[in-house]
N, C-alpha and C positions, 0 to 999 in steps of 0.2 A: 556305410558312412556317407555315400553320395546322396542317398535318399534323405538322411537326416539333415545334410547341408541344404538340400533343396527346400525342406520344410521350413527351416529357419529363415532362409533368404526370401521365401514367399510371404512371410508375415509382414503386414504393413507397418512401416516405421515412420517416425516424425521426419519431415524433410528439412534440409539445411537451405534456407533461403534468405536469412536476415544478415544485413550488413551493418556497419557502424551508424549510418544515418537512421536506419530503422530502429536500432537499439536506443539511440538518443530519443527518438520519438516515443518509444515505449517507456523509457525511464522517466522522462518528463511527464508523459501522459498518465502513467500510473499515479503520479503524485499531485498533479497540478490542481486537482479539485480541492486539495487542502488549502489552496490560496483563496478559493471562492466561498468556502463555508467551513464551519466546524471549529476553526481556530478561534473565532470570535467568542465562542463560549468560554474560552479560557480567560477572557477579560473580566467576566463576571466573578471569576475565582480570584485572580491575582491583580487585576487592573493592568494598565500598560507596562508598568515597571515590573510587576511580578511575572507576567507572561514573557516579557523581554528577557529577563534573567533565565527563566526556564528554557526559552528558545535558544539562547546563547549556548547553554550547555548541550542542548540537543543537537545543535549544529556541529559542535565539537564531536559529539557521539557519532553523527552520521559521516563526518569526514574520516575519522579514524576507523569506523566500522566498514565503510564502503571500500577503502583501499585494502583493508584486511580481508574482507569477504571476496574481493576480486581475485585474490590468490587462490581461494578455494574454488571459485567458479571456473577459473582457467585451468586449474589442475584436474578438476573432476567435473567436466561440463555435462551434467545430466539434468533431466527435467525436474527431478525431485528437490533440487536446491539443497537446503540445509539438511533435509532428511537423508540424502545420500552422503553428504559430508560427515554428519555425526555418526551414521551407521558405520562408515569406514574408520573414522578416527576414534570413536568411543565404544559403542556397542550397539547391538540391535535394539535394545531397550531404550537407550538414550536417543538413538536415531528415530525411533517411533515417537517419543515425546517431542523431539524437535520438529518432526513432520506434522504432528498434531497442532503444535503451536503455530506453525506456518499456515496450516489449513484454517485455524480459527481466525488468524489475522486476515487472510484473504477472503474468507467466507463472510465475516462480519463487516468488513469495510464496504463492499458494494451496496448492501441495504441502506446504509447511512447516505451514500452518494445518490442512490435512487430516490430517497426521500427529498434530497436537495434538488434533484432534477425536477421532481414534481412541484416543489415550492417555487422554483424559478419559472417553470412553464405556467404555473397557476396564475402568475402575474398577468399573463396575456389572456388566459382562458379560465377565469375564476369559476366558471360553471362546471368545469371538469375536476373531480376530486383529485387531490394530490396522489393518493394511493393508486388510483386507476392509471395515472400517467406513469408512476414508478413501475408498476407491474408490466405495462406495455413496453417500457424501456428494457426490462429484463428479457422479455420475449424477443424483441427485435435484435438486441445486441448479442444475445446467446446464439440466435440464428446466424448472425454475421460471422461469429467466431467459428461456427460449424463449417462455413463455406470454405475456409482455408486460412492458414496462418499468414500467408503473404498478403492476401486481400485484407485480413484483419489488421496487420501491421501497417499496410499502406494507408488504410483509412485512419488509423491511429496517428500516423505522421501528419496527415493533412489537418485533422482537427486540432492536434497539439500545436501546430504552427499558428493557427487561428487563435487558439487560447492564449498563447504567449503574447501575440500581438495585442489582444484585448487587454491583458493585464498592463502592458506598457502604455497603452492608450488611456486606460483608467488612471494610472499614476500620473500621466501627463495632464489629464483634466483636473485631478485633485490637488496637485502640488501648488498651483497658483492660489488656491484657497486654503492652503495649509497654515495652521497657527500652532506654534510651539506650546502656547498656553493650553490648547486642547489636549496635547500629548501629556502634559503634566497634571491636568485636572484629575483629582482623586486617583492618582496613579498607583497607589500601593494600599488599597482598601483593607486587605486582610493580612498585611505583613508577610512574614516569611512562610506562614502556613499557606498563603495564596500562591506562592511559588511552587510548593509541593503539589497543590491541587491543580495547577495549570499545566503540569507535565504532560498528561495525555493529549492535551490540545496543542501543545508545542510539537509533540511527536506527529500529530496529524498533519502538520505542515509538510512533512517529508515521508509519511507512512506509505509503504509500497514500493519504494525505490529498489529494495532488494529483490523484487520480482524479476528484474532483468536477468538474474542468475537462472531463473527457471526456464528461460528460452535459450540457454547456452547450447543445448542439444540441437537446436534448430538454427544455429548461427554459423555463417561461413567464417572460417578461421577464428574460432571462439577465443583462442589464446591471445589474440590481438584485439579483436573487435569488442569483446566484453569489457575490457579495460577502457577503451575509448568511449563506449556507450555509458558506462557507469560514471566516469570522470566528468565528461561534458554535461551529462544530465544533472549531476550534483551541483556543478558550478552555476548552471542556469537557474536551478531551483533556489539556491541561496540568495542570488540577486533578486529574484522575484519575491521571495519571502520578505526581505527587507523593504522593498518598494511598497508592497501591498500593506504591510503592517503600519509603516509610518504614514503613508498617504491617506489611508482610509480613516485612521483614528484622528489625524490632524485636521480633518474637515469640520467635525462638530463634536469631538470627544468620543470616548469609547462607549458610553451608554447609548449613543445614537445608532450604533451598528450592532448592538446586542438586543435592545428592547424596541420593537417597532412602535409600541405605544407608550409614551412617557407615563411613568408611575405604575405600570403594570409589569408583572414578573415574567410574562411569557416571552421566551427568547426566540430569536429569528435564525432560520437557516439560509438567509440571503443577505449577508452584511454589506456586500458591495453595492447592490441596488439601494440599500438604505443610505449609504454614503453619497451615492450619486444623486439621490432624490433631494439632498440638501443643497445641491448645486444647480441641477437642471430642472428640478421638480419631477413629479412622477408621470407626467403626460407628454414630455417633449420627445422629439424624434431622436435626439442623441441618446436619451435615456433608454428608449426601446431598442435602439441599434446596439448599444453596449450590452444590454441584458441578453439580446439574442445571441451575440457572439459569446457572451459569458457562458451560455449553456454549453458551448464547445468544450470548455475546461472540465465541466462536470462529466460530459459524455466521454471525453478522453480518458479520464481516470476510471470511470465505471467500466468502459469497454476494455481497457488495458488490464485492470485487476481481474476481470472475468477470465481473460486469457491466462494470466499467471496462476490463478486459482485452479483452473482446469488442469494445468500441467502438474500441480501438486497432488490433486486428487488422482489424476492418471497414474502417477508414479506409485501411489499407495495401492491402486488396483493392479498395477503391473507386477508388483511383488506379492500380491494376494493378501495384503493386510486388511483390505476391504474386499467385497465381492469382485472377482476377476473381471467381470463385465465392464467395470469402470476403468480398467487398464487396457482396453482395446482401442485401436486406432481404426477409424472408418476407412475402408479400403478405397473409397472414391475421393474423399476430400483430404485424406491423410491428417485428420484432426481427431482429438479425443472426444467424440460427440457424446458418449454416455456420461463422461465426467462433467461436461458442460451442462447437461440437462439436470443431473442430480444437484449440482451446485446452485443452479437457478431455483430449484424447488426449496432448498434450504434457505436461500437468500430471501425468497418471498415470504416464508414463514417468519423470519426475523424482522422483515420490513413491516409486517402487519402488527407487530408490537407497538409501533409508533414512538419508540424511545431512542431518538437519534443519539443523544449524549451518552447514553448507557451502551449503545452499540459501538460507538467510537471507543469508549473506554475499554470494553472487552477486546476489541481488535488490537488496541495498544498493549494490553497484557500479552497477547500472542506475539506481537512484534518484539517486546522486550525479552521474552523467553527465547525467541529465535536468536536475538543478538547475543545473549549470554552463552547459549550452547554453541553457537557458531564460533565465538572467540575462544572458548575452551577447546573446541575441536581443532582450531588452527594451531594453538599452542601445543596440543598433544601430538598432532600430525608432524609437526616440525621435529619432535623427538622420536616419535614412533616410526616415521618413514622419511628419514633425511634424504633418501635417494629418489623420492617421488619427483617426477618431472614437474617443475613449477615455472611455466613460461613467464609468469609475473610474480614477483616477490613483494610482500608488504614493505613499504618504506619505513625506516626507523623502527624496524622490528627489534625487540618485542614491545616497544613502548606504545605503538598504535593499538594493537589488540588489547593490551592491558588497560589503556585509557578507556577504550570503548567498553570493555568488560566492567570496569569500576563504575562508570556513569550509568550503564544499563542496570547494574545491581542496585545502585542507590535509587534510581528512578523506579524500579520495580518495588522496592521496599516502601518508598513514599506512596505509591499508588495503592499498595495493599493496606497501609495504615489509614488512608483517607477514603478508600472505596471498599470497605470490608465486605459488604453484601455482594458487590460485583466480582470481587476477587474470589469469594466462595463459589459463585456460579462458574467462573472461569476454571478454577482448580477442580471443581466437581466434574466438569466436562473432561478435563485431562485424566482424572482418576477413573471415571467410568470407561473411557476409551482405552486406557491402559489395561484395565481388568479384562476388557474384551480381547485386546491384543494378547495378553499373557495366557489366558485360559481357554479362549474359544477359537482363536485364529489358527488355521492349519497352514503351516509354512512348508512349502514344497521345495524340492531340490531346484526347480526352475527359479523360484524366488531367490534362493541362496546364490545361484550363479549370476543372476541379474544384478544383485547388489555388489557382488565381488568384482564384476566386470569393470 
């Protein structure tokens, strides 16, 4: 028995080093790139009014979901997030589906952000191709995450603070030039169909916040600090979302931040520089300063979601649902190096497709599936395990999880009906991976004991 204990204790494990401030930095950092790009593509679908309606309901979704998800994260603080929660509350099969949805969300979000980093950086160095910049970003930030979670989280906190400051400065510059007429111009071009079509871009404002749960296993006093991290990050993001939405459209209308060249259908991945150029021009010192700081927001999300994605892949490897090598912790850095490297390779392949809007939409399909299965899990666990220690309980239960569940289901149905081809790609990925899980994965006793723990 003594030998067995020694073997277990000598296995490298994830280290607990994260406090509430670090979690706030991670939570805001995961998401803040959604303020810098991506959301503006929803204006082409629904106009300001259509996107605003969609965003209103998505904010309600995230408020109710976040406080519900916090209960699960505090009760079961494990790196797999929804994968571990659904496995315990529903079944191995549903746990696998939830984990795959989470992986798809976290694997498809970084390529879209990398493309935006390339687009912003290309403003200064047009001679360097956007794709080359994006691939370099993958290599650099994957390497930083390999060095250690505390170093990664510390870097994330610093650049997140810069990114928040830049958005506040951006709004401060834009509001003196704000015109309500610009906000109302052609504000509902496609009617209610535009609201449905704008849903994935409204989700993009907040996509990735749930990644805070994936570092609960590396958090000091997770039962207290995860709640503080989730709550404060969400409040910050809602304020920033409203400021960016109103100020950027109010400068010159929504078309000016979607189409870089008037009369052409090519959309832009850099809406904030487009808005600023209407005020400062594209050659002023203030314009370049703000764009430079603006890169911080993209870097914060890119770097943070790489971290969260690696923990999701790591957990799949740890229970041997994918090759066990991806569930190993590097003995020197105490980080899941193999999971980080494979995620980078998958992300670069997605990046090379060059389809940012489609990548965002597939990532949102994963997020909505995660929301649905997480809320079902919460409701089931309340009945199945009433004695489970819950340091934090969802307020206004069961209304919060039910509201989140309903909005998520409606949003998923809307996206399926409007993005049929992309939904087929998404569900095909889930189906093929499930067949792999069901018929080819060897589940060991070690995997069973890991999940049950």
